[in-house]
C-alpha positions as CSV (number, residue, x, y, z in Angstrom):
1,M,-1.7,12.7,-31.3
2,T,-4.3,9.9,-31.4
3,A,-4.9,8.3,-28.0
4,L,-3.6,4.8,-27.7
5,G,-6.4,2.4,-28.3
6,A,-8.6,5.1,-29.8
7,F,-7.6,4.5,-33.4
8,S,-10.3,4.1,-35.9
9,S,-10.4,3.3,-39.6
10,G,-9.0,6.2,-41.7
11,D,-6.9,7.7,-38.9
12,V,-3.5,8.9,-39.9
13,L,-0.9,7.7,-37.3
14,T,2.1,9.8,-36.7
15,A,5.5,8.7,-35.6
16,A,4.7,10.0,-32.1
17,D,1.5,7.8,-32.0
18,L,3.6,4.7,-32.8
19,N,6.5,5.7,-30.5
20,A,4.0,6.1,-27.6
21,I,2.9,2.4,-27.7
22,G,4.5,0.6,-24.9
23,T,6.5,3.5,-23.5
24,W,8.4,2.4,-20.3
25,T,7.9,4.6,-17.2
26,A,10.2,4.4,-14.2
27,F,8.7,4.2,-10.7
28,T,9.7,3.5,-7.1
29,P,7.5,0.9,-5.4
30,A,5.7,2.0,-2.2
31,W,6.7,-1.3,-0.4
32,V,4.6,-2.7,2.4
33,N,6.2,-5.1,4.9
34,F,9.7,-4.1,3.8
35,T,11.8,-1.4,5.3
36,V,13.4,0.2,2.2
37,G,16.1,2.3,4.0
38,D,18.9,3.0,1.5
39,A,17.7,0.3,-1.0
40,T,18.0,1.2,-4.7
41,H,15.2,0.6,-7.2
42,S,15.2,-0.1,-10.9
43,W,11.4,-0.7,-11.7
44,Y,9.5,0.1,-14.9
45,Y,6.0,-0.3,-16.2
46,A,4.3,-0.1,-19.6
47,Q,0.6,-0.2,-20.5
48,I,-0.7,-1.1,-24.0
49,N,-4.5,-0.8,-23.8
50,D,-5.4,-3.4,-21.1
51,L,-2.0,-5.2,-21.2
52,F,0.0,-4.1,-18.2
53,I,3.7,-5.0,-17.7
54,V,5.8,-4.4,-14.5
55,T,9.4,-5.3,-14.4
56,G,12.5,-4.5,-12.3
57,K,14.3,-5.1,-9.0
58,T,15.1,-3.6,-5.7
59,T,18.6,-4.0,-4.2
60,L,18.8,-3.9,-0.4
61,G,21.1,-1.4,1.2
62,S,22.8,-1.5,4.7
63,T,19.7,0.1,6.3
64,S,17.1,-2.1,4.5
65,S,15.3,-4.9,6.2
66,M,12.9,-7.5,4.8
67,G,9.6,-8.1,6.6
68,T,7.0,-10.9,6.1
69,N,5.1,-11.0,2.8
70,P,6.4,-7.9,1.0
71,Y,4.2,-6.3,-1.6
72,F,3.6,-3.0,-3.3
73,P,0.5,-1.3,-4.9
74,T,0.4,-1.5,-8.7
75,P,1.9,1.7,-10.1
76,T,-0.6,4.2,-11.7
77,G,-3.6,2.8,-9.8
78,V,-4.7,0.3,-12.5
79,T,-6.9,-2.5,-11.4
80,W,-6.0,-6.1,-12.2
81,Q,-8.9,-7.9,-13.9
82,S,-7.7,-11.4,-12.9
83,Q,-5.0,-13.0,-10.8
84,N,-2.1,-12.7,-13.2
85,H,1.3,-14.4,-12.5
86,G,4.8,-13.5,-13.5
87,T,8.3,-14.6,-12.6
88,A,10.3,-13.4,-9.6
89,E,13.9,-13.8,-8.6
90,F,15.3,-13.4,-5.1
91,G,19.1,-12.8,-5.3
92,D,21.3,-13.8,-2.4
93,A,24.3,-11.5,-3.0
94,G,27.4,-13.5,-4.0
95,T,25.7,-16.9,-3.3
96,A,22.7,-17.9,-5.4
97,S,19.3,-16.9,-6.5
98,R,15.9,-18.4,-5.8
99,Q,13.0,-18.4,-8.2
100,G,9.4,-17.6,-7.5
101,V,6.4,-15.7,-8.7
102,M,5.0,-12.1,-8.8
103,V,1.2,-12.2,-8.4
104,A,-1.3,-9.5,-9.1
105,F,-3.3,-9.9,-5.9
106,S,-6.5,-8.3,-4.5
107,S,-6.9,-6.3,-7.8
108,T,-4.4,-3.6,-6.9
109,N,-1.3,-5.1,-5.3
110,I,1.7,-7.1,-6.5
111,V,2.9,-9.8,-4.0
112,F,5.9,-12.0,-4.2
113,G,6.4,-15.7,-3.4
114,Y,9.3,-18.1,-3.6
115,Y,9.0,-21.9,-4.3
116,S,9.2,-24.1,-1.3
117,V,9.1,-27.9,-1.4
118,S,7.4,-30.0,1.2
119,G,7.7,-33.7,0.4
120,S,6.6,-34.0,-3.3
121,I,4.5,-30.8,-3.2
122,V,5.8,-27.4,-4.5
123,N,4.2,-24.5,-2.7
124,R,4.4,-20.7,-3.0
125,A,5.7,-19.3,0.3
126,A,5.9,-15.7,1.3
127,P,9.4,-14.2,1.9
128,T,10.3,-13.3,5.5
129,A,13.4,-11.8,7.1
130,T,15.1,-15.2,7.0
131,T,13.4,-17.0,4.0
132,P,14.2,-17.9,1.3
133,F,17.5,-16.8,2.8
134,E,18.6,-14.3,5.4
135,W,18.4,-10.9,3.7
136,T,21.3,-8.5,3.8
137,T,23.0,-5.7,1.9
138,N,23.1,-6.2,-1.9
139,D,20.4,-9.0,-1.9
140,T,17.7,-8.4,-4.5
141,I,14.0,-8.9,-5.0
142,G,12.5,-8.5,-8.5
143,G,10.8,-9.9,-11.5
144,T,8.4,-9.4,-14.3
145,L,4.6,-9.5,-14.3
146,V,2.4,-9.3,-17.4
147,G,-1.3,-9.2,-17.2
148,Y,-4.8,-7.8,-17.9
149,A,-5.5,-4.6,-16.1
150,T,-7.6,-1.5,-16.6
């Protein structure tokens, strides 16, 4: 099979070559500032040349506890080449959800922020144990980030 991105004029591509483009790989984030406990994860990533996509969510369990400014290292050790942004959703079980951002930060980490309003200014605020709501069983943190990484 020809390596993705190593195609050249005259190559004969097989079905396996084409099927390998954008293959989703499941992973479990190595969360920092978040006690996972019995949380469940549904996270995936795909890489197409320098395009890197991360999508999924973590659902808190009864022994999970949110800390301040949760983040996780990018799966597979790729390095973000710029500060890429995606969408995030913070789900308050049975109540509502809050919108925010996933940010490729410090070239190797993915951080989360929710939207906070102060007067007429919208800011990105880091989640804590009590913001954007008090975290409990079945609450979720997730989103999708697409960006340039190598």
